[in-house]
Biopython code that builds the backbone (N, CA, C, O; Angstrom):
import numpy as np
from Bio.PDB.StructureBuilder import StructureBuilder

atoms = [
    (1, "UNK", "N", (116.019, 103.808, 99.114)),
    (1, "UNK", "CA", (115.240, 104.982, 99.497)),
    (1, "UNK", "C", (114.025, 104.542, 100.299)),
    (1, "UNK", "O", (113.311, 103.622, 99.900)),
    (2, "UNK", "N", (113.794, 105.188, 101.407)),
    (2, "UNK", "CA", (112.677, 104.836, 102.278)),
    (2, "UNK", "C", (111.465, 105.678, 101.905)),
    (2, "UNK", "O", (111.545, 106.905, 101.837)),
    (3, "UNK", "N", (110.339, 105.006, 101.662)),
    (3, "UNK", "CA", (109.096, 105.691, 101.297)),
    (3, "UNK", "C", (108.223, 105.859, 102.521)),
    (3, "UNK", "O", (108.285, 105.059, 103.455)),
    (4, "UNK", "N", (107.409, 106.901, 102.514)),
    (4, "UNK", "CA", (106.379, 107.063, 103.533)),
    (4, "UNK", "C", (105.059, 106.643, 102.916)),
    (4, "UNK", "O", (104.454, 107.394, 102.150)),
    (5, "UNK", "N", (104.621, 105.451, 103.249)),
    (5, "UNK", "CA", (103.364, 104.938, 102.724)),
    (5, "UNK", "C", (102.222, 105.386, 103.610)),
    (5, "UNK", "O", (102.369, 105.476, 104.829)),
    (6, "UNK", "N", (101.070, 105.671, 102.989)),
    (6, "UNK", "CA", (99.888, 106.118, 103.720)),
    (6, "UNK", "C", (98.699, 105.236, 103.363)),
    (6, "UNK", "O", (98.723, 104.519, 102.363)),
    (7, "UNK", "N", (97.671, 105.295, 104.179)),
    (7, "UNK", "CA", (96.449, 104.553, 103.892)),
    (7, "UNK", "C", (95.883, 105.003, 102.557)),
    (7, "UNK", "O", (95.865, 106.195, 102.250)),
    (8, "UNK", "N", (95.427, 104.055, 101.775)),
    (8, "UNK", "CA", (94.823, 104.370, 100.489)),
    (8, "UNK", "C", (95.804, 104.436, 99.332)),
    (8, "UNK", "O", (95.384, 104.496, 98.176)),
    (9, "UNK", "N", (97.120, 104.427, 99.616)),
    (9, "UNK", "CA", (98.111, 104.429, 98.537)),
    (9, "UNK", "C", (98.026, 103.119, 97.771)),
    (9, "UNK", "O", (97.676, 102.077, 98.326)),
    (10, "UNK", "N", (98.351, 103.189, 96.495)),
    (10, "UNK", "CA", (98.334, 101.996, 95.654)),
    (10, "UNK", "C", (99.760, 101.694, 95.193)),
    (10, "UNK", "O", (100.527, 102.597, 94.856)),
    (11, "UNK", "N", (100.093, 100.405, 95.188)),
    (11, "UNK", "CA", (101.433, 99.968, 94.790)),
    (11, "UNK", "C", (101.322, 98.785, 93.837)),
    (11, "UNK", "O", (100.312, 98.081, 93.804)),
    (12, "UNK", "N", (102.390, 98.584, 93.061)),
    (12, "UNK", "CA", (102.516, 97.401, 92.213)),
    (12, "UNK", "C", (103.602, 96.546, 92.856)),
    (12, "UNK", "O", (104.705, 97.027, 93.119)),
    (13, "UNK", "N", (103.285, 95.267, 93.112)),
    (13, "UNK", "CA", (104.262, 94.360, 93.700)),
    (13, "UNK", "C", (104.974, 93.574, 92.607)),
    (13, "UNK", "O", (104.466, 93.441, 91.493)),
    (14, "UNK", "N", (106.152, 93.056, 92.933)),
    (14, "UNK", "CA", (106.959, 92.316, 91.962)),
    (14, "UNK", "C", (106.262, 91.046, 91.504)),
    (14, "UNK", "O", (106.270, 90.720, 90.317)),
    (15, "UNK", "N", (105.654, 90.326, 92.452)),
    (15, "UNK", "CA", (104.967, 89.075, 92.109)),
    (15, "UNK", "C", (103.488, 89.355, 91.878)),
    (15, "UNK", "O", (102.862, 90.085, 92.647)),
    (16, "UNK", "N", (102.942, 88.785, 90.841)),
    (16, "UNK", "CA", (101.521, 88.937, 90.557)),
    (16, "UNK", "C", (100.671, 88.065, 91.472)),
    (16, "UNK", "O", (101.133, 87.035, 91.964)),
    (17, "UNK", "N", (99.448, 88.473, 91.694)),
    (17, "UNK", "CA", (98.493, 87.694, 92.486)),
    (17, "UNK", "C", (97.854, 86.656, 91.564)),
    (17, "UNK", "O", (97.733, 86.910, 90.365)),
    (18, "UNK", "N", (97.443, 85.504, 92.078)),
    (18, "UNK", "CA", (96.835, 84.474, 91.228)),
    (18, "UNK", "C", (95.600, 84.943, 90.444)),
    (18, "UNK", "O", (95.258, 84.340, 89.426)),
    (19, "UNK", "N", (94.933, 85.999, 90.895)),
    (19, "UNK", "CA", (93.752, 86.487, 90.177)),
    (19, "UNK", "C", (94.132, 87.223, 88.893)),
    (19, "UNK", "O", (93.266, 87.507, 88.065)),
    (20, "UNK", "N", (95.433, 87.538, 88.716)),
    (20, "UNK", "CA", (95.884, 88.135, 87.466)),
    (20, "UNK", "C", (96.362, 89.569, 87.570)),
    (20, "UNK", "O", (96.869, 90.109, 86.586)),
    (21, "UNK", "N", (96.224, 90.203, 88.711)),
    (21, "UNK", "CA", (96.693, 91.583, 88.860)),
    (21, "UNK", "C", (97.856, 91.626, 89.845)),
    (21, "UNK", "O", (98.048, 90.694, 90.626)),
    (22, "UNK", "N", (98.628, 92.704, 89.809)),
    (22, "UNK", "CA", (99.677, 92.887, 90.812)),
    (22, "UNK", "C", (99.574, 94.272, 91.447)),
    (22, "UNK", "O", (100.555, 94.782, 91.988)),
    (23, "UNK", "N", (98.392, 94.880, 91.383)),
    (23, "UNK", "CA", (98.139, 96.181, 92.015)),
    (23, "UNK", "C", (97.409, 95.973, 93.340)),
    (23, "UNK", "O", (96.448, 95.209, 93.427)),
    (24, "UNK", "N", (97.889, 96.669, 94.363)),
    (24, "UNK", "CA", (97.359, 96.526, 95.711)),
    (24, "UNK", "C", (97.114, 97.894, 96.328)),
    (24, "UNK", "O", (97.768, 98.875, 95.973)),
    (25, "UNK", "N", (96.161, 97.948, 97.261)),
    (25, "UNK", "CA", (95.881, 99.168, 98.023)),
    (25, "UNK", "C", (96.285, 98.923, 99.472)),
    (25, "UNK", "O", (95.988, 97.868, 100.033)),
    (26, "UNK", "N", (96.960, 99.896, 100.076)),
    (26, "UNK", "CA", (97.388, 99.777, 101.466)),
    (26, "UNK", "C", (96.205, 100.145, 102.368)),
    (26, "UNK", "O", (95.633, 101.229, 102.249)),
    (27, "UNK", "N", (95.849, 99.225, 103.271)),
    (27, "UNK", "CA", (94.727, 99.504, 104.179)),
    (27, "UNK", "C", (95.153, 99.520, 105.645)),
    (27, "UNK", "O", (94.325, 99.797, 106.513)),
    (28, "UNK", "N", (96.417, 99.231, 105.946)),
    (28, "UNK", "CA", (96.949, 99.373, 107.298)),
    (28, "UNK", "C", (98.447, 99.600, 107.200)),
    (28, "UNK", "O", (99.140, 98.933, 106.433)),
    (29, "UNK", "N", (98.942, 100.558, 107.992)),
    (29, "UNK", "CA", (100.366, 100.887, 108.000)),
    (29, "UNK", "C", (100.862, 100.812, 109.432)),
    (29, "UNK", "O", (100.184, 101.260, 110.356)),
    (30, "UNK", "N", (102.036, 100.252, 109.612)),
    (30, "UNK", "CA", (102.644, 100.155, 110.935)),
    (30, "UNK", "C", (103.835, 99.226, 110.845)),
    (30, "UNK", "O", (104.555, 99.226, 109.847)),
    (31, "UNK", "N", (104.048, 98.423, 111.897)),
    (31, "UNK", "CA", (105.108, 97.419, 111.854)),
    (31, "UNK", "C", (104.770, 96.379, 110.789)),
    (31, "UNK", "O", (105.659, 95.790, 110.174)),
    (32, "UNK", "N", (103.477, 96.164, 110.583)),
    (32, "UNK", "CA", (102.975, 95.280, 109.527)),
    (32, "UNK", "C", (102.144, 96.107, 108.559)),
    (32, "UNK", "O", (101.565, 97.127, 108.932)),
    (33, "UNK", "N", (102.095, 95.656, 107.322)),
    (33, "UNK", "CA", (101.246, 96.289, 106.311)),
    (33, "UNK", "C", (100.117, 95.346, 105.979)),
    (33, "UNK", "O", (100.336, 94.145, 105.821)),
    (34, "UNK", "N", (98.905, 95.874, 105.869)),
    (34, "UNK", "CA", (97.776, 95.089, 105.378)),
    (34, "UNK", "C", (97.438, 95.682, 104.029)),
    (34, "UNK", "O", (97.198, 96.883, 103.902)),
    (35, "UNK", "N", (97.422, 94.816, 103.013)),
    (35, "UNK", "CA", (97.155, 95.271, 101.656)),
    (35, "UNK", "C", (95.989, 94.494, 101.055)),
    (35, "UNK", "O", (95.758, 93.331, 101.388)),
    (36, "UNK", "N", (95.254, 95.165, 100.154)),
    (36, "UNK", "CA", (94.092, 94.551, 99.517)),
    (36, "UNK", "C", (94.323, 94.504, 98.017)),
    (36, "UNK", "O", (94.677, 95.506, 97.396)),
    (37, "UNK", "N", (94.116, 93.324, 97.444)),
    (37, "UNK", "CA", (94.257, 93.133, 96.003)),
    (37, "UNK", "C", (93.162, 93.922, 95.293)),
    (37, "UNK", "O", (91.994, 93.841, 95.672)),
    (38, "UNK", "N", (93.533, 94.684, 94.267)),
    (38, "UNK", "CA", (92.541, 95.479, 93.540)),
    (38, "UNK", "C", (91.796, 94.658, 92.496)),
    (38, "UNK", "O", (90.870, 95.161, 91.859)),
    (39, "UNK", "N", (92.188, 93.404, 92.315)),
    (39, "UNK", "CA", (91.494, 92.536, 91.364)),
    (39, "UNK", "C", (90.368, 91.751, 92.022)),
    (39, "UNK", "O", (89.248, 91.703, 91.512)),
    (40, "UNK", "N", (90.682, 91.128, 93.177)),
    (40, "UNK", "CA", (89.703, 90.228, 93.797)),
    (40, "UNK", "C", (89.377, 90.593, 95.242)),
    (40, "UNK", "O", (88.620, 89.877, 95.897)),
    (41, "UNK", "N", (89.935, 91.694, 95.753)),
    (41, "UNK", "CA", (89.708, 92.182, 97.125)),
    (41, "UNK", "C", (90.246, 91.257, 98.211)),
    (41, "UNK", "O", (89.823, 91.358, 99.363)),
    (42, "UNK", "N", (91.165, 90.362, 97.874)),
    (42, "UNK", "CA", (91.806, 89.508, 98.874)),
    (42, "UNK", "C", (92.714, 90.371, 99.741)),
    (42, "UNK", "O", (93.397, 91.257, 99.227)),
    (43, "UNK", "N", (92.731, 90.122, 101.056)),
    (43, "UNK", "CA", (93.531, 90.925, 101.984)),
    (43, "UNK", "C", (94.686, 90.082, 102.519)),
    (43, "UNK", "O", (94.500, 88.932, 102.917)),
    (44, "UNK", "N", (95.889, 90.676, 102.521)),
    (44, "UNK", "CA", (97.104, 90.007, 102.985)),
    (44, "UNK", "C", (97.808, 90.924, 103.967)),
    (44, "UNK", "O", (97.822, 92.141, 103.785)),
    (45, "UNK", "N", (98.397, 90.337, 105.017)),
    (45, "UNK", "CA", (99.175, 91.111, 105.975)),
    (45, "UNK", "C", (100.639, 90.690, 105.868)),
    (45, "UNK", "O", (100.954, 89.501, 105.914)),
    (46, "UNK", "N", (101.534, 91.678, 105.724)),
    (46, "UNK", "CA", (102.961, 91.417, 105.539)),
    (46, "UNK", "C", (103.776, 92.241, 106.533)),
    (46, "UNK", "O", (103.383, 93.356, 106.876)),
    (47, "UNK", "N", (104.905, 91.706, 107.002)),
    (47, "UNK", "CA", (105.821, 92.532, 107.799)),
    (47, "UNK", "C", (106.359, 93.678, 106.942)),
    (47, "UNK", "O", (106.480, 93.542, 105.725)),
    (48, "UNK", "N", (106.674, 94.783, 107.565)),
    (48, "UNK", "CA", (107.139, 95.976, 106.851)),
    (48, "UNK", "C", (108.328, 95.678, 105.939)),
    (48, "UNK", "O", (108.353, 96.114, 104.788)),
    (49, "UNK", "N", (109.304, 94.943, 106.445)),
    (49, "UNK", "CA", (110.516, 94.657, 105.669)),
    (49, "UNK", "C", (110.180, 93.875, 104.395)),
    (49, "UNK", "O", (110.692, 94.192, 103.321)),
    (50, "UNK", "N", (109.333, 92.868, 104.509)),
    (50, "UNK", "CA", (108.924, 92.064, 103.351)),
    (50, "UNK", "C", (108.165, 92.917, 102.351)),
    (50, "UNK", "O", (108.403, 92.832, 101.146)),
    (51, "UNK", "N", (107.246, 93.745, 102.855)),
    (51, "UNK", "CA", (106.456, 94.608, 101.977)),
    (51, "UNK", "C", (107.354, 95.559, 101.197)),
    (51, "UNK", "O", (107.226, 95.676, 99.978)),
    (52, "UNK", "N", (108.266, 96.240, 101.896)),
    (52, "UNK", "CA", (109.123, 97.227, 101.238)),
    (52, "UNK", "C", (110.034, 96.582, 100.190)),
    (52, "UNK", "O", (110.354, 97.215, 99.184)),
    (53, "UNK", "N", (110.459, 95.328, 100.410)),
    (53, "UNK", "CA", (111.282, 94.628, 99.429)),
    (53, "UNK", "C", (110.480, 94.241, 98.192)),
    (53, "UNK", "O", (111.028, 94.180, 97.091)),
    (54, "UNK", "N", (109.176, 93.978, 98.367)),
    (54, "UNK", "CA", (108.381, 93.461, 97.258)),
    (54, "UNK", "C", (107.703, 94.549, 96.418)),
    (54, "UNK", "O", (107.079, 94.235, 95.404)),
    (55, "UNK", "N", (107.813, 95.818, 96.821)),
    (55, "UNK", "CA", (107.199, 96.893, 96.039)),
    (55, "UNK", "C", (108.040, 97.161, 94.793)),
    (55, "UNK", "O", (109.245, 97.396, 94.877)),
    (56, "UNK", "N", (107.385, 97.121, 93.647)),
    (56, "UNK", "CA", (108.053, 97.383, 92.375)),
    (56, "UNK", "C", (107.840, 98.833, 91.953)),
    (56, "UNK", "O", (108.757, 99.480, 91.446)),
    (57, "UNK", "N", (106.620, 99.342, 92.165)),
    (57, "UNK", "CA", (106.277, 100.684, 91.705)),
    (57, "UNK", "C", (105.245, 101.298, 92.651)),
    (57, "UNK", "O", (104.300, 100.634, 93.076)),
    (58, "UNK", "N", (105.441, 102.557, 92.966)),
    (58, "UNK", "CA", (104.514, 103.299, 93.809)),
    (58, "UNK", "C", (103.565, 104.083, 92.906)),
    (58, "UNK", "O", (104.010, 104.898, 92.098)),
    (59, "UNK", "N", (102.257, 103.842, 93.038)),
    (59, "UNK", "CA", (101.281, 104.514, 92.190)),
    (59, "UNK", "C", (100.658, 105.731, 92.854)),
    (59, "UNK", "O", (99.984, 106.512, 92.183)),
    (60, "UNK", "N", (100.862, 105.914, 94.142)),
    (60, "UNK", "CA", (100.290, 107.050, 94.841)),
    (60, "UNK", "C", (98.846, 106.803, 95.238)),
    (60, "UNK", "O", (98.386, 105.664, 95.312)),
    (61, "UNK", "N", (98.149, 107.888, 95.490)),
    (61, "UNK", "CA", (96.767, 107.798, 95.961)),
    (61, "UNK", "C", (95.851, 108.265, 94.831)),
    (61, "UNK", "O", (95.225, 109.321, 94.927)),
    (62, "UNK", "N", (95.779, 107.482, 93.775)),
    (62, "UNK", "CA", (95.026, 107.867, 92.572)),
    (62, "UNK", "C", (93.539, 107.637, 92.745)),
    (62, "UNK", "O", (92.762, 107.907, 91.829)),
]
sb = StructureBuilder()
sb.init_structure("model")
sb.init_model(0)
sb.init_chain("A")
sb.init_seg("    ")
for serial, (resi, resn, name, xyz) in enumerate(atoms, 1):
    if name == "N":
        sb.init_residue(resn, " ", resi, " ")
    sb.init_atom(name, np.array(xyz, "f"), 0.0, 1.0, " ", f" {name:<3s}", serial, name[0])
structure = sb.get_structure()
């Protein structure tokens, strides 16, 4: 199923971040996704295909 992700949406990824959390906020959407760790504010840029494969749970814009 293809999701429509928007800026500010929060997701849980399959792999945890070294800081101890696996919750991320989407801060850029396009061919690439830029996501920010909600634990330590680290920013990572991923290709769309990689990002969509690694999403475990969609939390919405809470």
